C-alpha positions as CSV (number, residue, x, y, z in Angstrom):
1,M,0.0,0.0,0.0
2,S,1.4,3.4,-1.0
3,K,2.1,6.0,1.7
4,V,3.5,9.5,2.2
5,R,6.8,9.4,3.9
6,A,9.6,11.8,4.8
7,D,13.2,11.0,4.7
8,I,15.8,13.4,6.1
9,T,19.1,13.6,7.8
10,M,19.5,15.4,11.2
11,S,22.4,16.3,13.4
12,L,22.6,14.9,16.9
13,D,21.5,18.3,18.3
14,G,18.4,18.4,16.1
15,Y,19.3,20.4,13.0
16,S,18.6,19.5,9.4
17,A,20.9,22.3,8.2
18,G,23.6,24.4,9.8
19,P,23.8,28.1,10.3
20,D,24.2,30.7,7.5
21,P,23.3,28.7,4.4
22,D,24.0,30.3,1.0
23,L,24.3,29.3,-2.6
24,E,27.9,28.1,-2.0
25,D,27.1,26.3,1.2
26,P,23.3,25.4,0.9
27,L,23.3,23.2,4.0
28,G,24.9,25.9,6.2
29,K,28.2,25.7,8.1
30,G,29.0,22.1,8.9
31,G,25.8,20.8,7.3
32,E,27.6,18.8,4.6
33,R,29.2,16.6,7.4
34,M,25.7,15.2,8.2
35,H,25.5,13.6,4.8
36,E,28.9,11.9,4.6
37,W,27.2,8.6,5.4
38,A,25.2,8.8,2.1
39,L,27.9,10.3,-0.2
40,G,30.0,7.2,0.0
41,A,27.1,4.7,-0.4
42,Q,27.0,2.8,-3.7
43,S,23.2,3.3,-4.2
44,W,23.5,7.1,-3.6
45,R,26.3,7.4,-6.1
46,E,24.5,5.2,-8.7
47,S,21.4,7.4,-8.4
48,H,23.6,10.4,-9.1
49,G,25.3,8.8,-12.1
50,L,28.5,8.1,-10.3
51,E,30.5,4.9,-10.0
52,G,31.9,3.2,-7.0
53,G,30.9,3.5,-3.4
54,E,30.4,1.0,-0.6
55,R,27.7,-1.7,-0.4
56,N,26.6,-1.7,3.2
57,A,23.5,-1.1,5.3
58,D,23.4,2.6,4.5
59,S,23.4,1.8,0.8
60,D,20.7,-0.7,1.2
61,I,18.4,1.8,3.0
62,I,19.0,4.4,0.2
63,A,18.2,1.8,-2.4
64,E,15.1,0.7,-0.6
65,G,13.8,4.3,-0.6
66,V,14.6,4.9,-4.2
67,S,12.8,1.8,-5.4
68,A,9.7,2.6,-3.3
69,T,9.3,6.2,-4.5
70,G,6.9,7.2,-7.3
71,A,6.9,11.0,-6.8
72,V,8.7,13.6,-4.7
73,V,7.6,16.8,-2.8
74,M,10.2,19.3,-1.8
75,G,10.5,22.9,-0.7
76,R,11.7,25.8,-3.0
77,K,15.0,26.1,-1.1
78,M,15.8,22.5,-1.5
79,F,15.2,22.9,-5.2
80,S,17.3,26.0,-5.8
81,G,18.5,27.5,-2.4
82,V,16.6,30.8,-2.7
83,S,13.1,32.2,-2.8
84,G,11.6,35.0,-4.9
85,A,11.0,35.5,-8.6
86,W,12.4,32.9,-10.9
87,E,13.9,35.5,-13.1
88,Q,16.4,36.4,-10.4
89,D,17.1,32.8,-9.3
90,P,20.7,31.8,-10.3
91,R,19.8,28.1,-9.9
92,S,16.4,28.2,-11.6
93,R,17.0,24.7,-13.0
94,G,17.9,23.2,-9.6
95,W,21.2,21.9,-8.2
96,W,21.5,18.6,-10.1
97,G,22.4,19.4,-13.7
98,D,20.4,18.1,-16.7
99,D,19.9,14.6,-15.2
100,P,18.6,15.0,-11.6
101,P,18.7,11.9,-9.3
102,F,14.9,11.6,-8.8
103,H,13.8,9.9,-12.0
104,A,10.2,10.6,-11.1
105,P,7.8,13.6,-11.0
106,V,8.9,16.2,-8.4
107,F,6.5,18.8,-6.9
108,V,8.2,22.0,-5.7
109,L,6.5,24.2,-3.1
110,T,6.8,27.8,-4.2
111,H,4.9,31.2,-4.2
112,H,5.9,31.9,-7.8
113,E,4.1,30.3,-10.7
114,R,6.1,28.5,-13.4
115,D,5.5,26.0,-16.2
116,P,6.7,22.4,-15.5
117,L,10.4,21.8,-16.2
118,P,11.1,18.4,-17.8
119,M,14.7,17.1,-17.4
120,E,16.6,14.0,-18.5
121,G,16.2,10.6,-16.8
122,G,12.4,10.8,-16.2
123,T,12.5,13.8,-13.8
124,T,10.0,16.6,-14.3
125,F,9.8,19.5,-11.8
126,N,6.3,20.8,-11.2
127,F,5.8,24.0,-9.3
128,V,2.9,24.1,-6.8
129,T,1.7,27.5,-5.5
130,D,-1.3,26.4,-3.5
131,G,0.3,24.6,-0.5
132,I,1.5,21.3,0.8
133,E,-2.0,19.6,0.6
134,S,-2.2,20.3,-3.2
135,A,1.4,19.2,-3.7
136,I,0.9,15.9,-1.9
137,E,-2.4,15.3,-3.7
138,Q,-0.8,15.9,-7.1
139,A,2.2,13.7,-6.1
140,R,-0.2,10.9,-5.0
141,A,-1.8,10.9,-8.4
142,A,1.5,10.8,-10.2
143,A,3.0,8.1,-7.9
144,G,0.4,5.4,-8.6
145,D,1.0,2.4,-6.4
146,K,4.4,3.8,-5.2
147,D,5.1,6.1,-2.3
148,V,5.2,9.9,-2.2
149,L,8.5,11.1,-0.7
150,V,8.6,14.4,1.2
151,A,12.3,15.0,0.6
152,G,12.8,18.2,2.5
153,G,13.8,20.6,3.7
154,A,12.6,20.9,7.3
155,T,9.8,23.3,6.5
156,A,8.2,20.9,4.0
157,V,8.4,18.1,6.5
158,Q,6.9,20.2,9.2
159,Q,4.0,21.3,6.9
160,A,3.3,17.7,6.0
161,I,3.1,16.7,9.6
162,A,1.0,19.7,10.6
163,A,-1.5,18.9,7.8
164,G,-1.8,15.3,9.0
165,L,-0.6,13.9,5.7
166,L,2.5,12.1,6.7
167,D,2.3,8.3,7.3
168,E,6.0,7.6,8.0
169,L,9.1,9.5,9.0
170,Q,12.6,8.2,8.6
171,V,15.4,10.3,10.3
172,H,19.0,9.5,9.7
173,V,20.8,10.8,12.8
174,A,24.4,11.8,12.1
175,P,26.8,11.9,15.1
176,V,27.7,15.6,14.5
177,F,26.8,18.8,16.4
178,L,26.0,21.9,14.4
179,G,25.2,24.2,17.2
180,G,22.6,26.2,15.3
181,G,20.8,26.4,12.0
182,T,17.4,25.0,11.0
183,R,15.7,22.7,13.5
184,L,13.9,19.7,12.0
185,F,11.0,19.6,14.5
186,D,10.4,23.3,15.2
187,G,6.6,24.0,15.6
188,I,5.5,20.4,15.7
189,A,2.3,20.1,17.8
190,A,2.5,18.2,21.1
191,D,-0.3,15.8,20.1
192,V,1.7,14.4,17.1
193,G,2.7,10.8,18.0
194,L,5.5,8.6,16.7
195,E,5.8,4.9,16.9
196,L,9.3,3.5,16.4
197,T,9.2,0.7,13.8
198,R,12.9,0.2,12.9
199,V,16.4,1.1,14.0
200,V,19.4,0.4,11.9
201,D,22.9,1.4,13.1
202,S,26.0,1.8,11.1
203,P,29.4,3.3,12.0
204,T,28.5,6.7,10.6
205,V,24.7,7.2,11.2
206,T,21.6,5.8,13.0
207,H,18.5,5.2,10.8
208,L,15.3,5.7,12.7
209,R,11.9,4.9,11.1
210,Y,8.6,6.0,12.8
211,R,5.0,5.6,12.0
212,V,3.2,8.9,12.4
213,I,0.2,8.7,14.7
214,R,-2.5,11.2,14.2
215,S,-4.7,12.2,17.2
């Protein structure tokens, strides 16, 4: 049965991005360190058109998520790192070049209208101006029997939880401290429940999977 799930990396002190993000350092100061567990994994490298990498538990978890995903929802800053009019956006085609790693329809939350942007490899970016509910509804229709992945950033995940639309949350907890930045769980209501359904440890990260319980 298909579901809506979020999948995001968090520092041990609760941040999904470090302080002072910009176009040169989109994850903020120290934020890149959180993702070292993924960058060396074979399945992550394969999805980005790269060779090599390690076959391990981390790689298996990435591969599992890729195979289950039929459509993706993300925030504007995950797409290009900025907000505002598209004409002034220096990364208006995203971060990933002509062949993004998603290979599925992607629905980008934005306040600025734009025609869909088809790319190589099966990725088409669709720009949604009427909120998280609409983005997830459109993604469900596009995903068919597969899952909708809320890929990030933190604000998109928070909005999906607040709207009662998230079925599953997977957090990859990296053993780093960022000391500031964007907190993953800011503003989450106290009545949102989580049921732990899986824990996978590796030398570089702990993977926690939760079922989201709606009151």
